[in-house]
C-alpha positions in Angstrom: 102.6 5.1 -136.4 102.8 1.5 -136.7 106.1 0.3 -137.7 107.3 -3.3 -138.4 110.4 -4.7 -137.2 112.3 -7.9 -138.6 115.3 -8.1 -136.5 117.6 -5.9 -134.0 118.9 -3.9 -136.7 115.4 -2.4 -137.5 114.7 -2.0 -133.8 118.0 0.4 -133.4 116.6 2.4 -136.6 113.1 2.7 -135.4 114.0 3.4 -132.1 116.3 6.5 -133.5 113.4 7.3 -135.8 110.6 7.2 -133.1 112.8 9.2 -130.8 113.1 11.9 -133.5 109.5 11.9 -134.2 108.6 12.1 -130.7 110.8 15.5 -130.6 109.1 16.9 -133.5 105.6 15.6 -132.8 105.3 14.6 -128.9 101.3 13.7 -129.8 102.3 11.1 -132.3 103.0 7.3 -130.5 105.1 4.7 -132.5 103.9 1.0 -132.2 106.4 -1.8 -133.1 104.9 -4.9 -134.5 107.4 -8.0 -135.2 107.1 -9.4 -138.7 105.8 -12.8 -139.2 108.5 -15.7 -139.7 107.4 -15.7 -143.5 108.1 -12.3 -144.6 111.0 -11.5 -142.1 113.8 -12.3 -144.9 112.0 -9.8 -147.4 113.8 -6.3 -147.5 112.4 -3.6 -150.2 116.1 -3.5 -151.5 115.6 -7.3 -152.4 112.2 -7.1 -153.9 113.6 -3.9 -156.3 116.3 -5.9 -157.3 114.2 -8.8 -158.1 111.7 -6.4 -160.2 114.9 -4.8 -161.8 115.9 -8.4 -163.2 112.6 -9.0 -164.5 111.6 -11.3 -161.9 108.1 -11.8 -160.1 108.0 -9.8 -156.9 103.9 -10.4 -156.8 104.3 -13.0 -153.7 106.0 -10.4 -151.7 104.3 -7.3 -152.0 100.6 -6.0 -152.5 99.2 -6.1 -156.1 99.4 -2.6 -156.7 103.3 -2.3 -155.7 103.8 -5.1 -158.2 102.0 -3.4 -160.8 104.2 -0.2 -160.2 107.5 -2.0 -160.0 106.6 -3.7 -163.4 105.9 -0.4 -164.9 108.9 0.8 -163.6 111.2 -2.3 -164.5 109.3 -3.5 -167.7 112.3 -5.8 -168.4 
């Protein structure tokens, strides 16, 4: 499993998740990859809030996600 990390808070959470995944599925390995500086401040919560207010999120997410968010929040 590949998991992205933006900061220390992500690391703490992901370490807990990796520990539980390891207990439940010992054959599954978790690899942590640090986020690039350009995307580090972007969170799913912020993207959803921008989309809900009718903002353009296409520079933050793949086209398929932007399309789904636009359908969910047509405003």
